[in-house]
C-alpha positions in Angstrom: 90.8 96.8 75.9 92.8 100.2 75.4 91.1 101.0 78.8 92.7 98.0 80.5 95.9 98.9 79.1 95.7 102.4 80.6 94.9 101.3 84.4 97.0 101.6 87.6 96.4 97.9 87.9 97.4 96.5 84.6 100.5 98.7 84.5 101.3 97.3 88.0 101.0 93.6 86.4 102.9 94.7 83.3 105.7 95.9 85.6 105.7 92.5 87.9 106.0 90.6 84.5 108.8 92.5 83.1 110.6 92.2 86.6 109.8 88.5 86.6 111.3 88.1 82.6 114.4 89.8 84.1 114.8 87.8 86.7 113.8 84.0 84.9 116.1 85.4 81.4 112.8 85.9 79.5 112.3 88.4 76.8 110.4 91.5 77.6 107.8 90.5 75.2 106.9 87.7 78.4 106.3 90.6 80.8 103.5 91.9 77.7 102.2 88.4 77.1 101.7 88.0 80.9 100.0 90.9 81.6 98.0 90.6 79.1 97.0 86.9 79.8 96.6 88.1 83.5 94.1 91.0 83.0 92.2 89.2 80.0 91.9 86.2 82.4 90.5 88.7 85.7 88.1 90.2 83.7 86.8 87.3 82.5 86.1 86.3 86.1 84.7 89.6 86.9 82.4 88.7 83.7 81.2 85.6 84.8 81.0 86.7 88.3 78.2 89.3 87.2 76.6 86.6 84.8 76.2 84.5 88.0 74.5 87.2 90.4 72.2 88.3 87.3 71.3 84.9 86.8 70.7 84.2 90.5 68.8 87.2 91.1 66.9 87.6 88.1 66.6 84.2 86.2 67.2 83.9 82.4 65.7 87.6 82.1 69.1 89.2 83.4 71.2 87.6 81.2 69.7 89.6 78.1 72.6 92.8 79.6 75.3 90.3 79.2 76.1 91.6 75.4 75.9 95.5 77.1 77.8 94.6 80.2 80.6 92.7 77.9 81.2 95.6 76.0 82.6 97.3 79.3 86.5 96.9 80.0 87.0 99.5 82.8 87.5 96.8 85.7 86.6 99.5 88.2 83.3 99.9 86.4 82.5 96.3 86.5 83.7 96.3 89.9 81.2 98.8 90.6 78.3 97.1 88.5 78.5 93.9 90.2 78.2 95.7 93.6 75.5 97.6 91.8 73.7 94.2 90.6 73.7 92.6 94.1 71.6 95.2 95.9 69.5 96.5 92.7 66.0 95.3 92.7 64.8 95.5 88.8 66.4 94.7 85.7 65.5 98.7 84.9 68.0 99.8 87.7 70.7 98.2 86.6 70.1 98.9 82.9 70.2 102.8 83.7 73.4 102.1 85.8 75.1 100.7 82.5 73.6 103.7 80.6 75.4 105.8 82.8 78.3 104.1 83.2 78.7 104.3 79.4 78.2 108.0 79.2 80.9 108.7 82.2 83.4 106.9 80.1 
């Protein structure tokens, strides 16, 4: 989750939450909770999309990659991974991509 907090996307959500909390009279911790919840929901949605595409393309063997994929918290990497899964012809290609993504982190 640390990578998520550093992303410009997360910071934008946090800023929106701070503005919203000021307008509605909520404490600043509301903004942090808002950003945290929104980001976590987005991350879970992205992981769910990846799981659906893996299952559609590779059936149950594709699900074996979910633990490795769930360890990725960088949303840009997950977006790229989802696109890569969509065009990959084998699970080995996806495994290699995940390995390369981890080395870049």
